[in-house]
N, C-alpha and C positions, 0 to 999 in steps of 0.2 A: 781714274780707275785703270789699273794695270791689267792687261790680259795675260801677263806672264806669271808663272808660279812665283810666289813671294820669295822663296829661297833663291831663285835664279835672279830675280830683280834686285835683291839685296846684295847678291854676290857680284854681279856684273853691273858696272855703271853704264856701259855702252850697250844699247839694245841689240845692235848687230852682233856683237860678241856673244851675247846671251842666246840669241836665236841660232847662231852657228853651233853653239855648244849643245843644242837640243836636237841635233840631227841624228836620226836613227836609221838603221838598215835592218829589215826584218825578213826572215824566211819562216813561213808559218804553214802548218798542215791544217787547213780550215776544217776538215771533217772531224778532227779530234780536239780542236781548240775553239774556234769562233762559232761553229755551228753545231755544238753538241746538243742543243735543245731540239734539233730536228731528228726525226727517225731516218732510217736509211732510204726509204722511198722518197721522202721529202727532200733529202739531200740530192739525190739523183735528179729529181724533177727540177731543182734549181741550179743544176750544173756543178754541184759539189761532189765530185767523184772521189773514190778512195785514194787515187793516185795524184790528185791535184795538190800542187804546192804553190803558195802565193808568195811572191817576192815584192817587197815594198821598199823602194829606195828613195832617198832624199836628194840632196844636192851633191853627193859624192861624185868625184871624177870617175869616169867609166873605167879607167885603168885600175883604180882602187877596188872597184866592184869586181872586176875580172880577177884581180889578185886574190881577193877574199874567197871567191868561188874556187879558184885553182887550189888554194891552201886547204879549203874544206874538203874538196873532192879527193885531193891527194892523200888525205889522212884516213880515208875509208879503206878498210880491208875488204876486197871483193872476193 
């Protein structure tokens, strides 16, 4: 039984290659995405503030992560 998605397992013969291809970097606003089922009071009680941003990184090199943030921040018009 494979724990990998079938399309990935079929595409890649080498498990390490498949796992490396499935690495993601996420920046999420939990209040308006993950925790929409909670009301405002419940969000605050569980630490989900309106200004909270969740960053989830995989196995990327720190220099790549910093470069991604630099690129994103520099594209914002303040």
